[in-house]
N, C-alpha and C positions, 0 to 999 in steps of 0.2 A: 873493484869489489872490498879491498882493506878500506878506501876511504868511505865508499859505503856503508860499510860496516860500524864506522866509528861514528859515522851522522847517526845511526840507529842506538848505539849506545850513548853518547848524547842526549838523544831523545830521553832514553829509557832513563837514565841518570837524573833527567830533571822531573820526573815522574815523581824519583826515590830520593831526594839529596841528601838525607842524613845515614843513608846505608852506605857502606865502605865498598869498593868494587870488591867483586871477587875473580879472580880469573881459573879456571880448572884447563888441567889437559887431557885430551881423549884421544886414544888411540884407536882405529878403527879398520877391519880389514873389507874392504868393498871388492867384489868381484864381478867383472863388466863381462858377460855371456857374448861367445862368439856365435851371431847370429846372420854373418856374411863372410864374404870373401875379402882380406886384410894381407895381400902378400909382403906388406911392408912390417906387419906386424907379429910374422912367423915365428920371431926368436922370443916374444913375450905370450905367444898363446899355451898356456899350459892346463893341467888341468888338477883342481883341488878342490875338495871337498865336497865330487860330483860334480864341480861345474867347470867346464871347458873355455877358456876365455882369458882374459889380462885380469891379474891381481894385482890390487894397491893397497898399501899399507898409508892410512893418510893419517898425519896429524892434525886434529883441530886444537883450536881456543873456543874456549865455553864462559861465557859471560853471560849469566841470567839465560834468557831462554835462544839467546844467539851462537852460534858454532859456527865458528869461522877455519876455513880449513888453511892450514901455515905450512904443509910440507909433505910430500908423500916419497914413496919408495917403490917401486916394482920388484914383485917375486919373480925370480928367473925359471923356477922349476926345481926339481931334485938335484940334490950336489950341490946348491947355492943355500946362501942364509937363510933361514926360515924365516917368516911373518915376526916374530917374537923378538927375534936378532934384528930384524930391520927396523923394528919400532924403538929398542934398546939406540941402536945407532941413530936416530931421528933424535931422539933425546942428547944421545952426550957429543952431537956435534958441535963446534965451535960456533958456525955460521948461526947457530939454531938458537944459544945462547945470546949472541950478539942481538941478533932480531929480534927475542924476545925482550932482552932486556930495553931495547929502543923500543918496544911496544909498551909495554909497562910504564916508562918513562912519561910517554905522551899520554899513556891513560891517565894519570898522577899530574900531568899537565894540564891535562881537559877536566879534570876532577876539581883540582885548584880554582880555576875558572866561573865551572857554576856552584861552586860554593861562595865564590865573591859576587858572582852576579845574584847569588840568592842573598847574601846577606845585605845588597846594595838594595833589593824590590822590599826588605824588612824595614829598614832604615828610611824609605822612602814612605812606608805606610799602605803598599801592594801586598794584597790578604794572595799569595799564588798557592797555598794549600788549605784553603778552609775548609775542606773535607777531611784534610789529615787528621791521624788522632793526635791527642796530646803527647807529648815527648815525655821522655821519663822522668827527669825534673821536675815539671808541672805534677806529673803522675805523685811524684814522690814527695813532695809538698804538700798535695791535698792528700796522702795516705797518713803522713806522719801527724799534719795537724790531726785528720780523725783519731788516730792510736794517742795523741796525748791527751783529747776530752775524754777519753775514755778513763774509769778507777785503773788504776795498777791490778792487774791478777794476772795468772798464770793457769792454764788447765794442763795436768801431765797425762796425754794420750799415751805412754808407756805401757805394756802390759809385759807379762812371762809370756817366753815363748811357749814354753814344756810347763804341765800342770805341775811336774817336781819343782819347777823353779818356784811356785807360788811361795813357799815356805822360805824363800832366801828374796822377796822381793825387794827387800832393804837394801840389797846389793847393786839394785839395776841403776847404770848411770843417768841422768837426767843433769849434766853440766850443763852451763850457759852457754853463750855461744858470742862471736865475733859479731855475727849480724845482727843488727838491730829487729825487732818483730816487722817496724814501719817498711824496713830495704827487704825482706822476705816478701811481704805480701805486696810492695813494689816488683819485685821479680814473677812474682805468679801472676801477675794482672797484666803487665807489660806482654809476658809471654803471648797471653790471649789476644793481645794487640797484635801481636805481629804475625807475619806468615808462614811461622815456623810450624810445622805438623808433629813435631817430636820435640819435647821437654828439652831433653839432653843436649839435641844438637842448638836449640837455641842458647843454652846457659855457658857451654862449651865456646860459643862462638859470639855471642852477645856480651856475656858476662863476665868469662875468663879472660877472653884475646882481649876485646874490643874495651869493654866495659870496665876495665882495673882501675880507670882513674874514678870512676865513680863510685865503686863499690871496692875498697882496696883490701877489705877484710873479708870476700868473697872466698866461701868454703870449696870444696871440691862437689862434684854433683853426686854423689851418692851421700855425702852427707849431708847435701842442702835438701835431698828427698825424706831422709830422715827430719828433719826441722819443719817440712811442711804440715803436720799436724798438729804443731802448736799454736798456726795463724788461723785456726778452724771457725773458732767461734768471733775471732775479730771479723772474720770475710763477710761471718753469715751477718750480724749486727750490720757490715758495712753496703751489707744488701741489700737490707731492710731499709735502712736510710736510703738505699739509691733508687727506692719505687717512685713513680710518681703520683700525683693529686688525678685523680677520678673528675671526668668534666660529662659525667652522664651517658656517655656511649661506651662501652666496653665490649670488648668479644673476648671468647674462651676457648680451648682448644687444647689439646693433649698429643703428644709427639711419643715416638717410642726411643729408647737408650739400651741399644743393645750392646752386652757385656761379650759376648761370645760368638760362635755360629751355633746355627741349629744341631750341628753333626758332633759338636762337642759339649752340649749342653749336659749331658752325665756324667760325664769327667770334671767339668768347670768345679773349680772350688773355690773361689774367692769368694763370689757372692753366692754361695749356694743358699745360706739361710734365710738372704735376702730376696734374689731374683725368682723371678715367674715366668712360666710361659705364656704369650700373650699373644694376641692376633690384633691387628689393624686392617685398612682398607688395601694395604700395601703387601700383606701376607702375614704369617708367622713367624715370632722373633722372640728370644730369651733374652730377659733382660729387666728394665726399670721404664715406666712412664713419666714424662714429665708433662706436667699440668698447667698451663699458662694463662695468666687475662693480662690484654693489653688496651689501654685506652687508644682513641682516634688519632694520637698523635705518636703513637708506637711506645709510648712510656710503658715498663712494667710496672702491674698494678699487683701481680699476685703470682706465686710460685707454689707447687705442690709437686711434691716424688710420691709415686707407691710403686709397688710390683707390676708386672708387666700382665698381669690377670684381673687387676684393680677396674671398678667401674668406674667412667667418670662421673656420673650422677652423683655416686657417692663420695667424689673427694670436691665436687664443687657444694655439696650439701656441709661437709664435713667445714670448710673455708667460713661459710655464713656462722656454722655456728660457733666456733671459736671468737669471731667477734674481731680480729684484730684489725680491720682495715675498714676503714669510712667508705662504705659502695651505697651508691645510689643509680635511678635512671632506668636503662635498660641495658641487657645483655642477650649480645648473639651468641647462637652457637650453630653447630651442625646436628644430625640427625641422633648421633650419638648420648645426646643429651634429651630426648623426647623422655617426658615424662610428666602428666598428668598433675601428679602428684606432687613434684618439686616443684612445677611450676606457682600450684596453688600457696604451696609452703612458702617459698621466697613473696610473693606478693603480699600474704598475710603477715608474716611476721618480720620481713626485711625491705618492705615496699619494693622491691626490685621486679621488673618483669622481663622473664626471661621469654626468647623469640629462639625458634628454629624452624628450619624448614620440614616440611610436611613428607612423609612418605606418599608412593606414590598410590597405596589401596589405604590410608587416611583421607578423610571428609574434614574439609576446616569447618569447626564449629563457631568459629567467631571469625569476620570476615577480617584480612590485615590491609592495616593501614600503608596508602604509599611510601610512606616515609618508611616503616618498618621494612618492607619488601626492598626499597632499594638498600638498605644500610645491612639485608641479609644479603645483597650482591657482594657488599663490599667487605666481606668476611674476610676476602684475600688477603688482608693486613697484616694477620695475624700469621698467615701461611708465609709472609714475607718476614716476618722475625723469626719465625721458627728456621726459616732457611738460612738467614744470618747468624742465627745461635750454632748452627751445626757448620757453617763453612767457611764462617768469618770467625768466630767465636771459639770453635772446637769445642764443645762441651760432648762430644761423641766421641769415643775410641775406644779399643776393645783390648790395650793395653795395662790396662790396672792391674796393679799386684798388691791393693790394699783397698779397703771400704772406704777407710778415712781418706785418703788420699785422691779417691771419686769424688767425693763430697767435695774438697778441695778444688777439685778440677771444674765441677759443675759448678760451683758459688762466683769463682773467679772468673769462668765463661760469660756469665751472667750479669756480672758487677763489670764485665769487659764492655757488653754490650750497652750498658745502663751508660756510660763515660762515651756513646760513640755521638758525634756531634749532630751528625744526621740520623736520623731513623724513619722506616717506613711510617707513612703518614697521608690521609685522605687527603688535606688540603693544606699544604706547607705553608703557604704563602698568607692564608687564611688565621689561620691559628684553629685554637680547639673548636671543635662544632658545638651549637645549643641545642637543645632541644626547643621543639616547638610548644606554644604553652596550651 
C-alpha cells in the first residue's frame, strides 16, 4: 500500500515539479460499529460517542490530496489512556520518528530524481509543461521592465483613520520600503497564478519560507498588505496594456462579485458606500457587477465595474462613449442587453452591430443570418472566461477589509488571466476568426 502511495506521489509531483513537498500529520478517531458476533474481539468492544464497537486512533500522513494511514492504536475502554493520549503516544514513539525520517528521506530522494529528469527534458528541448504558468523569475523580469518604462511617480493613498487626525495628517508615516514596486506587483500577480485561496497562506509559505532567496528583503504579511495600495495605479496601467486586439468578433457579459452574504448586508461596512443590491439569473446578491468583453481567442478587450444594481446596457453605452478602445465588427450578448435604442446608437455612431437573443414574446423584425446565429450559440466562450477568472484567478472573495485592496485583488486577477498561455478560444489551431465580406 505504501509503495502504491509513493507511485501516486511521484505522479503528482511530475505535474507540479516546482512546488516543494509538504507533509502534514493527521490524527483521526475511527469507530467500527459492531453489527455481528465477534467473540475474539470482545476485549476491544466498547461504547464511545454512543457507538458500540472497535475504536481506532489512526495516524495519517497527508501530502496534497493523498491520505496514508501510518500507525494505529486501539482504545480499550474506560480506565485506559484516552484517544487523545493515544494520539500523543503515537507521535512520541521512537519507531514512528525513525519510520517518518526514512519516509521523508525517500520523498526527498524521489523529488530530486524528478527535478533531475525535468532538467534533462528542458536541456534536450522537450516541453513537458507547455500549459503551465510562467515561473516567478520570468514574471518579475516582465513586471520590472514595465515599471522601468513608466515615468517615476508615486501616489500616496494613506488617509487619516479618524476625522480629528486630519489636522495632523502631516504626521502620517509614508516611509519607503525595502521591497521595490516591481517586487510587490510580482508577488501579487503570482498569488493569483497559484492554487492558494488565501493570500496570507501564500505569502508566509511561498515568499517568507521558500522564497527568501528570491525576495531577501521580504516584509511581514501585515506590512505587505499595507503596501498593496501603492501598486494600484501601476497595476491598472499594466492591465490596460495587457488587453488584446479586436478581431471583429466580440462577446460581452457581466458577472456578480459578492462582498458578503445577504444576511450581513445591513451590517456590512467596508463597501457600504459603493456596493448595492442586485439580481442576476442566479438570484439576489450584494456587491458589484464585473462587465467583460472578450474576443474569439479569449483575450480581454474591456473591463468595467459597476454597483450590483447597475444596468448592463448603460455600462456598454458608457464604454463606447469614452472611446478608449478601438472596437469594430459585431458584438454578441445575452438577453440582458436587448435595447433597440442601443442597437441603433452603436450602429450609427460606432459602426458596431450588437446581436442578442430574442425573448419568447418578441418577433424578429430583421432575419438573423446563419453566421450570427452560429456566433450566438458560441457565446459560451465568455462564460468560460468568467469561470476561469473566479475559480483560477480568484477575483471574487468576501474577505476584503479595504476598498483599495479590493481593486488590487481584482486587477491582479485580471492580469493573471491575461498572462495565461492558453485561454478559451473558438478555433485554437486556426487563429482568430474572420468576418465574411
